[in-house]
N, C-alpha and C positions, 0 to 999 in steps of 0.2 A: 860768964860760965862757958867754959873751953870744952866743946864736945870732942869724943873720940870718933874714930872712923865708924865703928858700930853704931853708935848713938845718931850719927848723921845720916847714915843710910835707913835707919829705922825711921827717923823723921820725914825723909825723903819718900818712904814706902807709904807713909801714913795717909790715908784718903782725907784727913783734915787739912794736911798741908796745903792741898790742892782748892778745898773749898771748906769754909766753916767758919766760926766767929773768931778763931783763934790764928787765921791764916797768916795774917801780918804780922800777929807776934812771932810765930814758929819762921817766917820768912826772916824776921830781924835776925833771930837766933842763927839762922843758917848763913846770913850774911856776915856776922861775927866770926862764925867757926870758919867760913871761906876766908876771910881776911886773916885770921891766925894762922891757917895753914899756909897762904900765901906767904907770910914772912917767916914763919917757923918749919914748915914741913912740905914744901912744894912736892917732892915726889909721892907723898901721900894723897896730895889734892889730885894730881895727874891720875891716879890709882883709882881714885872715887869717880872721876871724870870718865875714865874709860870702863869702869864697872856700871856707871848709870847709862853710859853709851852715848854721851855728848859728842856731837860731829866736831871733829877738830878744826875743819874748814871754817863751820860756823862759828866757833868761838874765836879763832883768830880775826875773822871779818868783824865780829862784834866788837872785839877788843881795839880793833884799827880805827873804827868808825864812831865811837861813843867817846863822848868826855865824861860819862859815869864811872864812878871808882869801879876797878877791877872786880872787886867782891860781889858788887852788887850785879855786875854783866854775868858773872859766873853763876851767881844763884839763880838769876833769872832764866840762863840758858839750863840748868839744872831741873828747874821746876816745870819749865816748858817740856823738856823730854818726859819728864813723868806723867804729865798732862798727855801726852801723845801715848804712852803706854797705857795708862788708864782708858782711853778712847779705843785703842786697839783690842785690848782684852774685852771691853764691853762688846766691841763690833763682833767678836769671835766667840763668845762665850754662847751667845744666843743661838750661834749658826748650827751648832750641834744638835740643836732640836729638830732641825730640817732632814737630819739623815735618817733613813730608815733604819728599825731596830737590827734587822739582819745584815746591815752594812757596818754597824758600829764595831770598833775593836774591843 
């Protein structure tokens, strides 16, 4: 199955991709999608990496230092970035409860 950009981003934004019983299956789907984009549409892959906000320096270093297939490395970095976003959201979502009602916008 070849995913389009929208499906790939929806899968990345899904909480189940980070944790859950199907996480490995979804990771495998992402690896396939990334491998396809590496071969068939590299500019679109770059666009996705930019949109998800994967650090370019980190990506280059990981690709240089690892013997793993590039699709696996890129998928791992995409997933790590999504985990960071989830943690940040969780951290700051509860913070608004500490603001007095008259100071909220």
